[in-house]
N, C-alpha and C positions, 0 to 999 in steps of 0.2 A: 281804654277797656280792651281786653283781649278777646279774641274769637274763641269759640268753644273748644276747638282742637289745638289751640296754640298755648304754650306755657307762658307764664308771666315773664316779661323781659325787664330786667333791672340793669340800667345803664350805669357803668362804673367809670369814673373820671380816670383817664389814663395816667394822670399825674398824682393820683392818690397812692397811699401805701399798697392798697389791694391791687390797683391797676399795675403798679410796677412789679409786684409779686407775681401776678399772672403773666407778665411779659417774660419772667425768668423761668417759666415752666417748660419752655420749648415745645409747647403743644400737648404735653402729657396731661392726663386727667389730674384734677386737684380735689382734695377733700377739704371742705370748709366746716368748721365746728362752731356752733353757736348754742350756748346753753345746754350742751350735751347732745344736741341734735346734729347729725352729720349730713352734709350735702355734698354730693358728687358733682363736680363741674367738668364737662368735657367740651371740646370744640365740636361744632356741628359741621360735618363734612359736606352736608347738603345745603349749607347756608350760602346763598348766592352773593351775599354782601361780605363774606369773609375776606375775599381778595379784591374788593371793589376799590378801584383807584380812579377818582373823578377825572384826572388829567388824561388817563388812557381812554376813557369813554369819550371825552370830548374830541380827542385826536381821531378816534375811530369814526365818530360822526362826521367830522370834517372831511375825512378821507372818502366817505361814501356819499356825501352831500352832492346833489346834482346828477347822480347816476341815472335817475329816472327822468324821462322827458315829461313835460307838462301833460302831454296827451296820455301817457301811461298812467299818470296820477289820476286823471279824470276817469279813465276806464276802471281803475281800482275802486274809486269812490262810487261809480255807478253800480259796480258789482256788489259792493257793501250795501248800498241803499236798496237795491233790488232784493237782496237776501233778506233784509229787514222787512220789506213789504210782503214778500212771499212767505216768509217764515222759514226757519231752518231746522225746526224740530220735527221729529217723526210724528206722523198723524196720531199715533196712539199715546203720545205724551202731551199732557196739558201745557 
């Protein structure tokens, strides 16, 4: 189920005819026609997943792993828990 502000997402098999055709567009907009109805398809420049490469993310996580001391981690958790108990919203907001 999609959220109210998000469009429907249709996943296309990259090995299908349509998937291969989209690969050949070079990122340019595409017009799909179905039963006389035209659909314009463009790449979403704000899509954070557009350039997601799992191997790079794992390498980055391995690089920063252990940069915080256990004491720093405990201080961060204490700050989070204290904020939850005290509340972080303005008084005039429910």
